[in-house]
Every structure is written in structure tokens, then in C-alpha cells.
N, C-alpha and C positions, 0 to 999 in steps of 0.2 A: 326343647330349648336348643337354639343353635348358638355357636360361637364363631364369629368371623373376625378376621384380621384385615386391617386397612393401612396402607402406607400413604400418609399425607404428602402433598406436594407444596413446596414453596413456603414451608413454615419450620419452626425450630423442633417441634415434636417429630418423632420418628415412626411411631407405630401406635395404632389404636386397636384394642381387642374388645369386641362388644359381645355381650351375652344378651340375646333377645328371645322372648317367648310371646307368641301371638301379637307381635308388633309392639310389645312393651319392652323398654330398655331395662333389663335386670341388673346389668353392671357394665361399666366401661373402665378399662385400664389403659393408661396413656404412658408411653415411654418418651422421655425428653420433654422439652418445652418448659414453660413457666410453671413450676410445680404447684404453687399455691393457687394460682388462677385456674389451672386445669383440674385440681382437686375440687375446687368450688363448682366449676361447671359440671363435673361428673356427679357431684352430690345433688345438684339442682335438676339434672335430667333423669336420674335413676328413678324407676317406677312410673315414668311418663311414657305415653305413646310416642313412638318415633315420628309419626305423621304430624303430631302437634309440635314437636321440638324442631324439626327440620326448618320450617319457615322462620322460626325465632332466631336461629343461628346463621342462616344463609345470608351471604352478602356482607358479613362483618369483616372489616379490614383491620390490619395491624400496621400502624405507621404508614410508610409509603407503599407497602405491599398491597396487591389487589386481593389478597386472601388473608386468612388468619386461622388459628387453631379451631375456633368455633365454626368458621365457615367450612373447614375441612372435615370437622366432625359431622356436619350436616350431610356431606357427601358420603362419609363412612356409614351413616345411618341409612341413607338411601340404598347403599350397596347391601347392607345387612338385611333390609326389608326385601330386596330383590332375591337374595339367597334364601331367605326364609320361605318366601312364596314358591320358590322353585322346588322345595323339598316335598 
């Protein structure tokens, strides 16, 4: 299992810490942002394959912003997959 950290851009949340094993999201911890919404997203993606989750979250916007916490989580998951494959 690997643990990676990702600093999102353009959103209220400040840090994502992802535990991944064999492409499966074991856990995600989120610092900052809309607490309840992000806890809900975390519980929905735990135990799922990152490759399955990425397209579901990618492109989600927040108000007038071109990105959102879910969109940034998709980039964090891509980064975690890349790091896992490099090990």
C-alpha cells in the first residue's frame, strides 16, 4: 500500500492524503473544504478502483470556478496511480 499527498489548486480544500493498494482507494483524508460534502465523497469512493472513480469526478465545477474539490480529487487519484505504478 502507498500513501500519497496532493495539494489541490483553485479550491477551498488544502490537502488530500490518499492510501491506495493495487489501484483501489483504501482511504482518503481531506484537510479543509466543505467538511460534510467531502466526508460524503470520501465514503463513496473508499474501496473503489481509482480508474473507475476518476471519470466520475473529472470536470465537476463549483459555482463560477472551473474546478472543484471532486475535480481536484480526480487529479490526486491520477497522481496516486502514477506513483503506485512507479514503485
